C-alpha positions as CSV (number, residue, x, y, z in Angstrom):
1,M,0.0,0.0,0.0
2,P,1.5,3.4,-1.0
3,R,2.2,5.9,1.8
4,S,0.1,9.0,2.1
5,P,2.0,12.3,2.1
6,L,-0.5,13.5,4.7
7,Y,-0.4,10.4,7.0
8,P,2.8,8.5,6.3
9,Y,2.4,5.9,9.0
10,P,0.0,2.9,8.9
11,P,-3.6,4.0,9.4
12,V,-4.0,1.9,12.5
13,Q,-1.4,4.2,14.3
14,Y,-3.6,7.3,14.1
15,I,-6.5,8.2,16.4
16,P,-9.2,10.0,14.5
17,L,-10.5,13.1,16.3
18,Y,-13.9,14.7,15.9
19,L,-13.7,18.4,14.9
20,E,-16.8,19.8,16.6
21,P,-17.9,23.0,14.9
22,V,-18.6,25.9,17.3
23,F,-18.6,28.9,15.0
24,F,-18.1,29.5,11.3
25,H,-17.9,32.7,9.3
26,E,-16.9,33.6,5.7
27,P,-15.6,35.4,3.9
28,V,-12.6,36.8,5.8
29,A,-9.4,38.4,4.5
30,G,-5.9,38.1,6.0
31,K,-3.1,35.6,6.4
32,P,-3.9,32.0,7.5
33,L,-3.9,31.6,11.3
34,L,-4.1,28.7,13.8
35,L,-4.6,29.3,17.5
36,V,-4.9,26.4,19.9
37,G,-6.4,26.5,23.4
38,W,-9.0,28.6,25.1
39,E,-6.4,30.5,27.0
40,N,-4.8,31.6,23.6
41,I,-8.1,32.6,22.0
42,A,-10.3,34.2,24.7
43,G,-10.2,37.9,25.4
44,R,-8.6,38.8,22.1
45,P,-10.8,41.6,20.7
46,E,-8.3,42.3,17.9
47,L,-9.4,39.0,16.3
48,A,-13.0,40.3,15.9
49,E,-11.7,43.6,14.5
50,K,-9.2,41.9,12.1
51,Y,-11.8,39.4,10.7
52,G,-14.8,41.7,10.8
53,C,-17.1,39.5,12.9
54,S,-18.1,38.9,16.5
55,I,-16.3,35.7,17.7
56,P,-18.2,33.8,20.4
57,Q,-16.3,33.1,23.7
58,P,-17.1,29.5,24.6
59,V,-16.9,28.5,28.3
60,P,-13.6,26.7,29.0
61,C,-14.0,22.9,29.2
62,R,-11.3,20.5,30.4
63,E,-12.5,17.7,28.2
64,K,-12.2,19.8,25.0
65,I,-9.5,21.8,23.3
66,L,-10.6,25.0,21.5
67,I,-9.1,25.7,18.1
68,L,-9.4,28.8,15.9
69,T,-8.6,28.7,12.3
70,A,-8.6,31.6,9.8
71,G,-7.9,31.3,6.1
72,V,-8.0,27.6,6.2
73,E,-10.9,25.1,6.5
74,P,-10.1,22.1,8.6
75,L,-11.6,18.9,7.1
76,E,-10.4,16.2,9.5
77,A,-8.0,15.6,12.4
78,K,-5.9,12.7,13.5
79,Y,-3.5,12.1,16.4
80,R,-0.3,10.2,16.6
81,G,2.6,10.6,19.1
82,C,2.9,14.3,19.8
83,Y,1.3,15.4,16.5
84,V,-2.2,16.4,15.8
85,T,-2.5,16.5,12.0
86,I,-5.4,18.5,10.6
87,K,-6.2,18.0,7.0
88,G,-7.3,21.4,5.6
89,R,-7.6,23.6,2.6
90,L,-7.1,27.3,2.0
91,R,-10.4,29.1,2.2
92,P,-11.3,32.6,3.3
93,C,-13.2,31.6,6.4
94,L,-12.9,31.8,10.2
95,G,-13.9,28.9,12.4
96,L,-13.9,27.8,16.0
97,Y,-13.8,24.0,16.7
98,H,-13.6,21.7,19.7
99,L,-11.4,18.7,19.8
100,P,-11.7,16.0,22.5
101,A,-8.8,16.4,25.0
102,T,-9.1,12.9,26.5
103,Y,-7.3,11.0,23.8
104,F,-3.9,12.6,24.2
105,Y,-1.4,10.4,25.9
106,R,1.2,13.2,25.8
107,S,0.8,16.6,27.3
108,S,3.1,18.5,24.8
109,L,1.5,18.5,21.4
110,V,2.2,20.0,18.0
111,F,-0.9,21.0,15.9
112,Q,-0.2,21.0,12.2
113,V,-2.6,22.0,9.4
114,K,-1.6,20.3,6.1
115,D,-3.1,20.1,2.7
116,E,-4.0,16.8,1.0
117,N,-0.4,16.6,-0.4
118,G,1.1,16.8,3.0
119,E,2.3,20.4,2.6
120,K,2.4,22.2,6.0
121,L,0.2,25.2,6.0
122,L,0.2,26.2,9.7
123,S,1.7,24.8,12.9
124,Q,1.5,25.6,16.6
125,S,2.9,23.9,19.8
126,Y,0.5,23.5,22.7
127,Q,0.8,22.3,26.3
128,L,-2.3,20.6,27.7
129,P,-3.4,22.6,30.8
130,A,-3.0,20.9,34.2
131,G,-6.1,19.1,35.2
132,T,-7.0,17.9,31.6
133,P,-8.5,14.4,31.8
134,A,-6.0,11.8,30.9
135,P,-6.1,8.4,29.3
136,A,-4.6,5.7,31.4
137,S,-1.2,6.0,29.6
138,R,-0.8,9.6,30.7
139,M,-1.7,9.2,34.3
140,P,1.1,9.4,36.8
141,R,2.5,6.1,38.0
142,S,2.4,5.4,41.7
């Protein structure tokens, strides 16, 4: 089976993640942007000014990670190791999405938006906040 440029490892090694839409607006202008985590998105009035729309401020939730994208539309997300790979395409839109936080067995993550050819469009490192529910493999050993 040929390797995918987007997901080069065997499919069984990836955990599919549901991108839960919270907000979507188009069209918007500007450079593509990826922000990860409620703490990096909330209280940023310049985002509403820059993209010309009122961005909702969802309540923080430990079981979910908030993601904001601008200039790219996320189509799917998969997790492997420390990488969250989001398949996306360039599109003049702004979106807020939730990802489940309970699948991550590492607390330091790298979120990458890539096109269908595996070309990296955006990337951001992220540290899960303390108190995020953990799968058994991330729980402290006694």
